[in-house]
C-alpha positions in Angstrom: -28.5 39.2 13.3 -27.1 38.1 9.8 -28.4 38.0 6.6 -27.7 35.8 3.7 -27.8 36.6 0.1 -28.0 33.5 -2.1 -27.2 34.9 -5.2 -24.1 35.9 -4.2 -23.6 33.4 -1.5 -22.3 35.9 1.3 -23.2 36.7 5.0 -23.4 40.1 5.9 -23.4 41.2 10.0 -23.5 44.9 11.1 -22.4 46.0 7.6 -19.3 43.4 7.6 -19.4 40.7 5.1 -18.3 37.4 7.1 -16.6 34.8 5.1 -18.6 31.6 4.2 -17.3 28.3 5.5 -17.6 27.5 1.7 -15.3 30.1 0.4 -13.0 29.6 3.7 -12.3 26.1 2.5 -12.0 27.3 -1.2 -9.2 29.5 -0.2 -7.4 27.0 1.7 -7.3 24.5 -0.9 -9.8 22.4 0.6 -13.1 22.3 -1.0 -13.8 19.9 -3.9 -12.6 20.8 -7.4 -14.9 21.0 -10.3 -12.5 22.3 -13.1 -13.1 20.6 -16.3 -16.6 19.8 -15.6 -18.9 21.0 -18.0 -21.4 24.3 -16.7 -24.4 22.3 -18.1 -23.2 19.4 -15.8 -22.4 21.6 -12.9 -26.0 23.6 -13.4 -28.1 20.4 -13.5 -26.0 19.2 -10.2 -26.6 22.3 -8.6 -30.4 22.5 -9.3 -30.7 19.0 -8.0 -28.8 19.7 -5.0 -30.8 22.7 -4.3 -34.4 21.0 -4.8 -33.0 18.6 -2.7 -32.2 21.3 0.3 -35.5 22.8 -0.3 -37.8 19.6 -0.2 -35.8 18.5 2.9 -35.9 21.7 4.8 -40.1 21.9 4.0 -40.4 18.4 5.2 -38.9 19.1 8.4 -40.3 22.6 8.9 -43.8 22.0 7.7 -44.2 18.3 7.0 -44.6 19.0 3.2 -43.6 16.1 0.9 -42.6 17.4 -2.3 -43.9 15.0 -5.0 -41.5 13.2 -7.2 -38.4 13.8 -5.3 -36.3 10.7 -4.7 -33.9 12.2 -2.4 -36.7 13.3 0.2 -38.3 9.9 0.1 -34.9 8.7 1.0 -34.7 11.3 3.3 -38.0 10.2 4.9 -37.0 6.4 4.8 -33.9 7.3 7.1 -35.6 9.4 9.6 -38.5 6.7 10.0 -36.2 3.5 10.1 -34.0 5.7 12.9 -37.3 6.8 14.8 -36.0 10.5 14.3 -38.6 13.2 15.6 -38.0 15.8 12.7 -40.4 18.3 14.6 -37.7 18.8 17.4 -34.9 19.3 14.7 -33.5 22.4 12.9 -33.1 22.6 9.4 -30.9 25.3 7.4 -30.2 27.5 10.4 -27.5 30.3 9.6 -24.7 30.3 12.0 -21.7 32.8 12.6 -18.9 33.5 14.6 -18.0 37.1 15.2 -14.4 36.8 16.3 -13.4 35.1 13.0 -16.3 36.7 11.0 -17.3 33.5 9.6 -20.6 32.2 8.7 -22.3 29.1 7.3 -25.8 27.2 7.3 -26.1 23.8 8.7 -28.4 21.9 6.7 -29.9 19.8 9.7 -29.5 19.2 13.6 -31.5 16.8 15.2 -31.1 14.2 18.1 -30.7 10.7 17.1 -30.9 8.0 20.3 -29.9 10.6 22.8 -27.1 11.8 20.3 -26.7 15.6 19.1 -26.2 15.6 15.3 -24.9 18.1 13.0 -25.5 16.8 9.8 -25.1 17.8 6.0 -27.0 16.8 2.8 -25.0 15.7 -0.1 -26.1 15.1 -3.8 -22.5 15.1 -5.4 -21.8 11.9 -7.2 -18.8 11.2 -4.7 -18.3 12.4 -1.3 -15.3 14.6 -0.8 -14.3 13.6 2.8 -11.6 16.1 3.6 -13.9 19.0 2.5 -17.1 17.9 4.5 -14.9 17.1 7.4 -13.4 20.5 7.7 -16.9 21.6 6.7 -18.8 20.0 9.4 -15.8 20.6 12.0 -16.2 24.4 11.5 -20.0 24.5 12.1 -19.6 22.3 15.4 -16.9 24.8 16.4 -19.0 28.0 15.5 -22.1 26.3 17.0 -20.4 25.4 20.5 -19.0 29.0 20.8 -15.7 27.7 22.0 -17.3 25.0 24.5 -14.9 22.2 24.3 -17.1 19.7 25.9 -20.1 20.6 23.8 -17.7 20.3 20.7 -16.9 16.6 21.3 -20.2 15.8 22.5 -21.8 16.3 19.1 -21.8 13.9 16.3 -21.1 15.0 12.5 -22.9 13.0 9.8 -23.1 13.2 6.2 -26.5 12.2 4.3 -25.4 11.3 0.6 -28.1 11.1 -1.8 -26.8 9.5 -5.1 
């Protein structure tokens, strides 16, 4: 259906490269600007973010606990406290829209007390609210495939690990 190349962060469907939600936001000045941040700091932050996403994905999909990952520990505390059944949730789903040729990966979809949630995991020092609001809204739009009722029923959340 659609392939994702994590090295180039590109999505391809039927030999057509779709624009990622991340790139779309950047093109319109809606993403966080990390200009001036030293490369070693960005690399370390990226490694942490990738490790956190992978640990949470593994936990959701296979109930595997990555040792010594405080972000995963906090995630487990959250789902336990909320009574969320992670076996009924979806982690790291690649989604796309053929009309606009745009694609992205939703970090986590789950149900909480009857509410349908689309969530994103963030490990940045601060939340860039404008960027996250656009990102999750676009994911919701793609996921709902134009169904306005579904669009307004789903809730969007950010889980911030800092």
